[in-house]
KEKOLVO-378231 format. One line per 5 residues: for each residue x, z, y of N, C-alpha, C. Coordinates in Angstrom, 1 decimal, m for minus. Layout:
BEGIN
X Z Y X Z Y X Z Y | ...
This chain:
BEGIN
m23.8 13.5 m11.4 m23.0 14.9 m11.6 m21.7 14.4 m12.5 | m21.1 15.0 m13.3 m19.8 14.8 m13.8 m18.7 15.5 m13.1 | m17.5 15.3 m13.6 m16.4 15.6 m12.9 m15.2 14.6 m12.8 | m14.3 14.9 m11.9 m13.2 13.7 m11.6 m12.6 13.5 m13.1 | m12.4 14.6 m13.8 m11.6 14.4 m15.1 m12.4 13.5 m16.2
m13.8 13.6 m16.1 m14.7 12.9 m16.8 m14.9 11.4 m16.5 | m14.6 11.2 m15.1 m14.7 9.8 m14.6 m13.4 9.1 m14.9 | m12.2 10.0 m15.0 m10.8 9.3 m15.3 m10.9 9.1 m16.7 | m11.6 9.8 m17.5 m11.5 9.5 m18.9 m12.2 8.3 m19.3 | m13.2 8.0 m18.7 m14.1 6.7 m18.6 m13.1 5.7 m18.3
m12.2 5.6 m17.2 m11.4 4.8 m16.9 m10.3 4.6 m17.8 | m9.8 5.7 m18.5 m8.7 5.5 m19.5 m9.5 4.8 m20.8 | m10.6 5.1 m21.0 m11.2 4.5 m22.2 m11.5 2.9 m21.9 | m12.0 2.4 m20.8 m12.3 1.1 m20.8 m11.7 0.5 m19.3 | m11.0 1.2 m18.6 m10.5 0.7 m17.3 m10.1 m0.7 m17.3
m9.4 m1.1 m18.4 m8.6 m2.4 m18.4 m9.7 m3.6 m18.3 | m11.0 m3.2 m18.5 m12.2 m4.3 m18.4 m12.7 m4.0 m17.2 | m12.5 m3.2 m16.4 m13.2 m3.1 m15.0 m13.1 m4.5 m14.2 | m14.2 m4.8 m13.5 m14.1 m5.9 m12.6 m14.2 m5.3 m11.2 | m14.2 m6.1 m10.1 m14.3 m5.7 m8.9 m15.3 m4.6 m8.5
m16.4 m5.0 m9.0 m17.6 m4.0 m8.8 m17.3 m2.7 m9.4 | m16.7 m2.5 m10.6 m16.5 m1.3 m11.3 m15.4 m0.6 m10.7 | m14.4 m1.3 m10.1 m13.4 m0.7 m9.4 m13.8 m0.2 m8.2 | m14.6 m0.8 m7.4 m15.2 0.0 m6.3 m16.2 1.0 m6.3 | m16.9 1.0 m7.6 m17.7 2.2 m7.9 m16.7 3.4 m8.3
m15.6 3.2 m9.0 m14.9 4.0 m9.3 m14.3 4.8 m8.1 | m13.8 4.2 m7.1 m13.3 4.9 m5.9 m14.4 5.4 m5.2 | m15.5 4.7 m5.1 m16.7 5.6 m4.4 m17.1 6.9 m4.9 | m17.1 6.8 m6.3 m17.6 8.1 m7.2 m16.5 9.0 m7.1 | m15.1 8.8 m7.2 m14.0 9.6 m7.0 m13.9 10.2 m5.5
m14.5 9.5 m4.6 m14.4 10.2 m3.0 m15.7 11.2 m3.3 | m16.6 11.0 m3.7 m17.8 11.9 m3.7 m17.4 13.2 m4.7 | m17.0 12.8 m5.8 m16.5 14.1 m6.7 m15.5 14.9 m6.0 | m14.7 14.2 m5.3 m13.5 15.0 m4.6 m14.1 16.0 m3.5 | m15.3 15.7 m3.0 m15.9 16.7 m2.1 m16.3 18.1 m3.0
m16.7 17.9 m4.3 m16.9 19.2 m5.0 m15.9 19.6 m5.5 | m14.7 18.9 m5.8 m13.4 19.3 m6.5 m12.2 19.1 m5.5 | m12.2 19.8 m4.4 m11.1 19.7 m3.4 m9.8 20.1 m4.2 | m9.9 21.2 m4.7 m8.7 21.8 m5.6 m8.0 20.9 m6.5 | m8.8 20.0 m7.0 m8.5 19.2 m8.3 m7.5 17.9 m7.4
m7.9 17.4 m6.4 m7.3 16.7 m5.6 m6.0 16.9 m5.0 | m5.9 18.2 m4.7 m4.7 18.7 m4.2 m3.8 19.4 m5.2 | m4.3 19.2 m6.5 m3.3 19.9 m7.6 m2.1 18.8 m8.1 | m1.3 19.3 m8.7 0.1 18.5 m9.1 m0.5 17.5 m10.1 | m1.6 17.7 m10.9 m2.0 16.8 m11.9 m2.6 15.4 m11.3
m3.0 15.7 m10.0 m3.9 14.4 m9.4 m2.9 13.3 m9.4 | m1.8 13.3 m9.1 m0.9 12.0 m8.8 m0.6 11.3 m10.0 | m0.6 12.2 m11.2 m0.5 11.4 m12.5 m1.7 11.0 m13.2 | m2.8 11.7 m12.9 m4.2 11.3 m13.3 m4.6 10.1 m12.5 | m4.4 10.0 m11.4 m4.7 8.7 m10.5 m4.0 7.4 m10.5
m2.9 7.8 m11.1 m1.6 6.6 m11.1 m2.4 5.3 m11.9 | m2.9 5.5 m13.1 m3.6 4.2 m13.7 m4.8 3.6 m12.8 | m5.6 4.4 m12.2 m6.4 3.6 m11.4 m5.6 2.8 m10.0 | m4.8 3.6 m9.5 m4.0 3.1 m8.4 m3.3 2.0 m8.7 | m2.6 2.0 m10.0 m2.1 0.7 m10.4 m2.8 m0.6 m10.7
m4.0 m0.2 m11.4 m5.0 m1.3 m11.8 m5.4 m1.9 m10.2 | m5.7 m1.0 m9.2 m6.3 m1.6 m8.2 m5.4 m2.4 m7.4 | m4.0 m2.0 m7.4 m3.0 m2.8 m6.8 m3.0 m4.2 m7.4 | m2.9 m4.2 m8.8 m2.9 m5.5 m9.6 m4.2 m6.3 m9.1 | m5.3 m5.9 m8.7 m6.5 m6.5 m8.5 m6.7 m6.8 m6.9
m5.9 m6.1 m6.1 m6.2 m6.0 m4.8 m6.5 m7.5 m4.1 | m5.8 m8.4 m4.4 m6.0 m9.7 m3.7 m7.4 m10.3 m4.1 | m7.9 m10.0 m5.3 m9.0 m10.6 m5.6 m10.4 m9.8 m5.6 | m9.9 m8.6 m5.0 m11.3 m7.6 m4.8 m12.0 m8.0 m3.5 | m13.3 m7.9 m3.5 m14.0 m8.3 m2.5 m13.8 m7.4 m1.3
m14.2 m7.7 0.0 m13.9 m7.0 1.3 m14.7 m5.6 1.1 | m15.8 m5.6 0.6 m16.6 m4.1 0.5 m15.8 m3.3 m0.7 | m15.2 m3.6 m1.7 m14.5 m3.0 m2.6 m13.1 m2.3 m1.9 | m12.6 m3.3 m1.1 m11.3 m2.8 m0.4 m11.5 m1.6 0.5 | m12.6 m2.1 1.4 m13.0 m1.0 2.4 m13.3 0.3 1.8
m14.1 0.2 0.5 m14.5 1.5 m0.2 m13.5 2.1 m0.7 | m12.4 1.6 m1.2 m11.2 2.1 m1.9 m10.3 2.7 m0.8 | m10.1 2.3 0.3 m9.3 2.6 1.4 m10.2 3.9 2.2 | m11.4 3.9 2.2 m12.2 4.9 2.7 m12.1 6.1 2.0 | m12.1 5.8 0.6 m12.1 7.0 m0.5 m10.8 7.7 m0.4
m9.8 6.9 m0.4 m8.2 7.3 m0.3 m8.1 8.4 1.0 | m8.4 7.7 2.0 m8.4 8.4 3.5 m9.5 9.7 3.3 | m10.4 9.5 2.9 m11.4 10.8 2.7 m10.8 11.9 1.9 | m10.1 11.6 0.8 m9.4 12.4 m0.1 m8.1 12.8 0.5 | m7.7 12.3 1.6 m6.4 12.6 2.4 m5.3 12.1 1.3
m5.1 11.3 0.5 m4.3 10.6 m0.4 m3.4 9.4 0.4 | m2.5 9.9 1.1 m2.0 8.8 1.9 m0.3 8.6 1.5 | 0.2 9.8 1.4 1.9 9.7 1.2 2.0 10.5 m0.1 | 3.1 10.0 m0.6 3.9 10.7 m1.7 3.2 10.9 m3.1 | 2.5 9.8 m3.4 1.9 9.7 m4.6 1.6 8.2 m5.0
1.0 7.9 m6.1 0.8 6.5 m6.6 0.0 5.8 m5.7 | m0.7 6.4 m4.9 m1.5 5.8 m3.8 m0.8 5.1 m2.7 | 0.5 5.7 m2.3 1.1 5.1 m1.1 1.6 3.7 m1.6 | 2.0 3.1 m2.6 2.0 1.6 m2.8 0.7 0.9 m2.7 | m0.4 1.5 m2.9 m1.7 1.0 m2.7 m2.0 0.7 m1.0
m1.7 1.6 m0.5 m1.7 1.7 1.0 m0.9 0.6 1.5 | 0.4 0.4 1.4 1.3 m0.5 1.6 0.8 m1.8 1.1 | 0.3 m2.0 0.1 m0.1 m3.4 m0.5 m1.3 m3.9 0.3 | m2.3 m2.9 0.7 m3.6 m3.0 1.4 m3.2 m3.6 2.9 | m2.1 m2.8 3.3 m1.7 m3.1 5.0 m1.3 m4.5 4.8
m0.5 m5.0 3.7 0.1 m6.5 3.8 m1.2 m7.5 3.6 | m2.1 m7.1 2.7 m3.1 m8.0 2.2 m4.5 m8.2 3.3 | m4.8 m6.9 3.9 m6.1 m6.9 4.7 m5.9 m7.9 5.8 | m4.9 m7.6 6.7 m4.9 m8.5 7.8 m5.3 m9.9 7.8 | m4.7 m10.6 6.9 m5.1 m12.2 6.6 m6.5 m12.3 6.1
m7.2 m11.2 5.9 m8.6 m11.2 5.1 m9.6 m10.7 6.3 | m9.4 m10.3 7.4 m10.2 m9.7 8.3 m11.6 m10.2 8.4 | m11.6 m11.6 8.4 m12.8 m12.4 8.7 m13.8 m12.1 7.5 | m13.5 m11.7 6.3 m14.2 m11.5 5.2 m15.1 m10.0 5.2 | m14.7 m9.0 6.1 m15.1 m7.9 6.4 m16.2 m8.0 7.3
m17.5 m7.2 7.0 m18.5 m7.2 7.9 m18.2 m5.6 8.9 | m19.0 m5.4 9.8 m18.8 m4.3 10.6 m18.6 m3.0 10.2 | m19.3 m2.8 8.9 m19.4 m1.4 8.3 m18.0 m1.3 7.5 | m17.6 m2.4 6.9 m16.4 m2.4 6.1 m15.2 m2.3 7.0 | m15.3 m3.0 8.1 m14.1 m2.7 9.2 m14.1 m1.2 9.4
m15.3 m0.6 9.7 m15.1 0.6 10.2 m14.7 1.6 9.2 | m14.7 1.4 7.8 m14.3 2.1 6.7 m12.7 2.0 6.5 | m12.0 0.9 7.2 m10.8 0.6 7.2 m10.0 1.7 7.8
């Protein structure tokens, strides 16, 4: 249960300590919650609220495991967060990072890209 706002409050409180697993879980949970809260994802506050998560993920990107990267990109795509927000640089960085790491991804992870 919970809400996107509650999940982001957890990130604000302790996100600087998140490791790869926690970041991956965050994106997976955001994707699931977005299905229940589509209006929140489309709201003007979404970009500002998601900026810290996007920024942290960008900093960690090259060290994230393939599963986390695939889950994060799948979450962004499912939420239709592609252009015009703090997620755009994350897409750009992933586009530069992922091709050199394709051998790390299994079939399901590749499908999520």
